[in-house]
C-alpha positions in Angstrom: -5.4 25.6 58.4 -7.7 28.3 56.2 -5.5 30.6 54.6 -6.1 34.3 56.8 -8.1 36.9 55.3 -5.6 39.4 54.3 -8.3 42.2 55.6 -7.6 40.6 59.4 -4.0 40.7 59.3 -4.1 44.0 61.9 -6.2 42.4 63.9 -4.1 39.1 63.8 -1.4 39.9 64.8 -2.8 42.3 67.5 -4.1 39.4 69.4 -0.9 37.4 69.0 1.4 40.3 70.4 -1.5 39.8 73.1 -0.7 36.2 73.5 2.8 36.8 73.5 2.7 39.0 76.5 0.4 36.6 78.2 -3.0 39.5 77.6 -5.1 36.9 76.9 -8.5 38.8 77.4 -10.7 36.2 78.4 -13.7 37.6 76.4 -13.5 38.9 73.2 -15.9 40.5 71.3 -15.7 40.3 67.7 -18.1 42.5 66.4 -18.3 43.8 62.4 -21.3 43.2 59.2 -21.8 40.4 58.1 -19.7 38.9 55.0 -16.4 39.8 56.7 -15.1 36.4 57.5 -15.6 37.5 61.6 -16.1 33.8 62.0 -14.0 32.4 60.0 -11.3 34.1 61.8 -12.0 33.5 65.3 -12.1 29.6 64.1 -9.0 30.8 63.1 -7.8 32.4 66.1 -9.5 29.2 68.4 -7.2 26.7 67.0 -3.9 28.6 67.2 -4.5 28.7 70.7 -4.6 25.0 70.8 -2.4 24.4 68.5 1.4 22.6 69.9 3.8 24.0 67.7 1.9 26.8 65.8 4.3 28.6 63.0 5.9 31.4 62.8 2.8 33.6 61.8 1.3 32.4 64.7 -1.5 30.2 62.5 -1.9 26.6 64.0 0.0 23.8 62.1 -2.7 21.8 61.2 -0.5 18.8 61.9 -0.6 18.1 65.7 -2.8 15.8 67.6 -4.7 18.7 68.8 -5.3 20.3 65.7 -7.1 17.3 63.8 -9.4 17.7 66.9 -10.1 21.4 65.7 -10.8 20.2 62.3 -12.7 16.9 62.6 -14.8 19.1 65.8 -13.7 16.8 68.7 -11.0 18.8 70.4 -12.1 18.3 74.1 -10.8 21.9 74.4 -13.2 23.8 72.2 -16.6 24.3 72.6 -19.2 26.3 69.7 -21.8 27.1 71.3 -24.9 28.5 68.5 -28.8 28.0 68.2 -29.9 25.0 68.6 -31.5 23.0 65.0 -35.5 24.6 64.1 -34.2 27.3 67.1 -33.4 31.2 66.4 -32.2 31.9 69.6 -29.0 30.6 72.6 -31.6 29.6 75.7 -30.0 29.9 79.0 -29.1 26.0 79.3 -26.6 25.9 76.4 -25.4 28.2 78.4 -25.4 27.1 81.7 -23.6 23.5 80.5 -20.6 26.2 79.0 -20.5 27.1 82.3 -20.5 24.0 84.2 -17.9 22.4 81.3 -15.7 25.4 81.5 -14.9 25.2 85.3 -13.3 21.6 84.7 -9.5 21.7 83.9 -8.3 21.3 79.9 -8.1 18.3 78.7 -4.9 18.5 77.1 -3.4 21.4 80.1 -3.7 24.8 78.2 -6.5 26.7 77.4 -10.3 26.2 76.8 -12.1 28.0 74.2 -15.4 28.5 73.5 -16.9 29.9 70.2 -20.8 32.0 71.0 -22.3 32.7 67.4 -24.3 34.4 66.7 -23.9 36.3 70.5 -27.1 38.8 69.2 -29.5 34.8 69.6 -28.4 34.7 73.3 -32.2 35.1 74.8 -31.9 37.5 78.2 -31.7 34.3 80.4 -28.8 33.4 78.4 -27.3 36.6 78.4 -27.4 37.0 82.6 -26.4 33.7 83.0 -23.0 34.2 80.7 -22.2 37.5 82.4 -21.4 35.6 86.4 -19.4 33.9 83.6 -18.1 37.6 82.2 -17.7 38.7 86.0 -15.4 36.1 87.3 -13.6 34.2 84.9 -12.7 31.0 85.4 -8.7 31.1 84.7 -7.1 29.5 81.1 -10.6 30.2 79.4 -10.8 32.9 76.5 -15.3 33.5 75.5 -15.5 34.1 71.7 -18.6 36.2 71.5 -19.2 36.7 67.5 -21.6 38.9 66.4 -23.0 41.4 63.4 -25.5 43.0 65.2 -23.3 44.0 69.0 -25.7 46.9 69.8 -28.3 43.9 70.4 -26.3 42.5 73.2 -26.7 43.8 76.6 -24.6 47.2 77.4 -23.9 44.7 81.0 -21.9 42.0 78.1 -20.4 44.3 76.1 -18.6 46.1 78.6 -17.2 42.4 80.1 -15.1 42.0 76.6 -12.8 42.7 74.8 -13.9 44.3 71.4 -12.4 43.0 68.5 -13.8 44.8 65.1 -13.8 43.7 61.9 -13.9 46.7 59.4 -15.0 46.3 55.2 -11.2 45.8 53.2 -11.0 48.5 51.2 -13.0 48.4 47.5 -9.2 47.5 46.2 -8.0 45.0 48.6 -11.5 43.8 48.4 -11.1 43.6 44.2 -7.5 41.9 44.3 -8.5 39.2 47.0 -11.6 38.4 44.0 -9.7 37.8 41.8 -7.4 35.6 43.4 -10.5 33.1 43.9 -10.5 32.1 40.1 -10.4 28.9 40.5 -13.7 29.4 40.9 -14.7 32.5 39.8 -13.8 31.4 36.2 -13.4 34.7 33.9 -15.5 37.6 36.2 -14.1 41.4 34.7 -13.2 43.7 37.5 -16.5 46.1 36.7 -18.3 42.6 37.7 -16.3 42.1 40.8 -16.4 45.3 41.7 -20.4 45.7 41.0 -20.9 42.1 43.4 -19.1 44.0 46.2 -21.1 47.6 45.6 -24.2 45.3 45.9 -22.2 43.0 48.4 -22.0 46.6 51.1 -18.7 46.1 50.1 -18.2 42.5 52.3 -15.8 40.0 50.0 -17.4 36.9 51.6 -20.9 38.1 49.9 -20.2 38.8 47.3 -18.4 35.7 46.2 -21.7 33.6 47.4 -23.2 36.3 44.9 -20.6 35.7 42.3 -20.9 31.8 42.7 -24.4 31.8 42.8 -25.3 32.7 39.3 -27.4 35.5 40.1 -24.9 37.1 37.8 -27.1 35.9 35.5 -29.9 36.6 36.9 -28.6 40.2 37.7 -28.1 40.7 34.3 -31.3 39.4 32.6 -33.5 42.0 34.9 -31.8 44.8 34.1 -32.1 44.2 30.4 -35.7 43.4 31.1 -35.5 46.6 33.8 -34.5 48.3 30.2 -37.0 47.0 28.1 -39.8 47.7 30.0 -38.5 51.4 29.7 -38.2 50.6 25.9 -41.9 50.1 26.4 -40.9 46.8 24.7 -41.9 44.5 27.8 -44.9 44.3 30.2 -44.1 45.4 33.5 -46.8 42.3 35.1 -44.6 40.2 33.2 -41.5 41.2 34.5 -42.8 41.5 38.2 -43.5 37.6 37.8 -41.1 36.6 36.2 -38.1 38.2 39.0 -40.5 36.3 41.7 -40.4 33.3 40.4 -36.3 33.3 40.0 -35.8 35.6 43.5 -37.7 37.4 46.0 -36.1 39.4 47.3 -32.8 40.0 44.9 -34.3 42.2 42.1 -36.1 45.0 44.5 -32.8 45.9 46.2 -31.0 45.4 42.2 -33.7 47.7 41.8 -32.9 50.7 44.4 -30.1 50.9 43.6 -30.3 50.7 40.0 -32.6 54.2 40.4 -29.9 55.4 42.7 -27.4 55.3 40.2 -30.1 56.8 37.7 -30.0 59.5 40.5 -26.0 60.2 40.7 -25.7 60.7 36.7 -28.9 63.0 36.6 -27.0 64.6 39.3 -23.2 63.9 38.1 -22.6 62.3 34.8 -19.1 61.4 36.5 -20.5 60.2 39.4 -18.4 56.7 41.0 -21.6 53.9 40.1 -22.7 50.9 42.5 -23.3 49.3 39.1 -20.4 50.5 37.2 -20.4 47.7 35.1 -23.5 49.0 33.6 -22.7 52.8 33.0 -23.3 53.1 29.3 -26.6 52.0 29.6 -27.4 53.8 33.0 -25.9 57.2 31.6 -28.1 56.6 28.2 -31.3 55.4 30.7 -30.8 59.1 33.2 -31.1 61.4 30.1 -35.2 59.5 29.5 -36.7 60.2 33.6 -37.1 62.7 35.2 -35.1 63.2 38.6 -37.9 64.3 40.9 -39.8 61.2 39.1 -36.9 58.8 40.4 -36.9 60.4 43.9 -40.6 59.1 44.4 -39.9 55.5 43.2 -36.9 55.7 44.9 -38.8 55.9 47.7 -41.1 53.6 46.8 -38.9 50.8 46.7 -37.3 51.8 49.5 -40.2 51.2 51.4 -40.9 48.0 50.5 -37.3 47.0 51.1 -38.6 47.5 54.5 -41.4 45.3 54.3 -39.5 42.6 53.0 -40.0 39.3 55.1 -43.7 40.7 56.5 -47.2 39.9 55.1 -46.9 42.5 52.3 -48.0 40.5 48.5 -44.7 41.2 46.9 -45.8 40.8 43.6 -48.1 43.4 44.0 -45.5 45.2 45.1 -43.1 44.6 41.9 -45.6 44.9 39.6 -47.5 48.6 41.3 -43.6 49.9 40.9 -42.6 48.5 37.5 -45.7 49.8 35.9 -44.4 53.8 37.5 -40.7 52.6 35.7 -42.9 52.1 32.7 -44.7 55.6 32.3 -41.8 57.6 32.9 -39.8 57.8 29.8 -43.0 58.0 28.3 -43.5 61.7 30.8 -40.4 62.8 29.6 -41.2 62.7 25.9 -44.8 63.8 26.5 -43.4 66.7 28.7 -40.5 67.5 25.8 -43.1 67.3 23.3 -41.2 64.2 21.8 -43.3 62.3 19.5 
């Protein structure tokens, strides 16, 4: 059985208190940001419902017949509804088949549990079909809707589900958890772990993926090139080409964070930074650029981020932004009379 993420403990206890009083909701909307572990939580909860001998902390035992079937993906009373291969949507036929299945008695004489993920992938017909079941739910059935974007779901669906919000953990709890992942992470400084979390908008699983993916090396290299452009020792055009070859999406996001940190340092030298591990280099750099120029460049980067995934020419965007960045320290030197 997968260990419960520590930041899920309150929600876990709440649900099992409901279960102990035989008040399990027939439909549960598990909602929260990407990378907080919603899907893992939903599967753990589903297995605990179906387990024949749960532990004192309500976790599934992992050894009974039901648990072995669950882990093998063959439990007859558990179903997962996701978009079919080569599709981004959950279609009405999938929901109709689900409705037909849950109308039958369970094989093991207990609950049936269905997991729908991501719930916002249901097309209109599928959502309408599911709504009829939510209005008149069969007994001994629990439907778990897991969603990154619950606002996209029809209000009629949301109103018929018990909502369970899966919030991000606080920074210290998330850093502590990442430090405990030593087998996969190896030696990582607290500052780097904190930076990874902030770059992942506080989502621990995204931060862990980032740290394990080798992107830390790319991140460090990209930052060094960012500095070298400002020092006029690297070509903006060459760096743009290098960044695009390595990763089309991440460098522009890092650039957004670096510029944001420079603006913070210009406004308050003691400000908390996203890239805390680069503080000394960013502090030195902040003294060489103008605040208004930083805001103007940040606006261009923001626009580029909004256009990601469209038909925009990524190379031209990177080249334009980095060429503007190359002139900014020079402008400050010229305006102050520095030779």
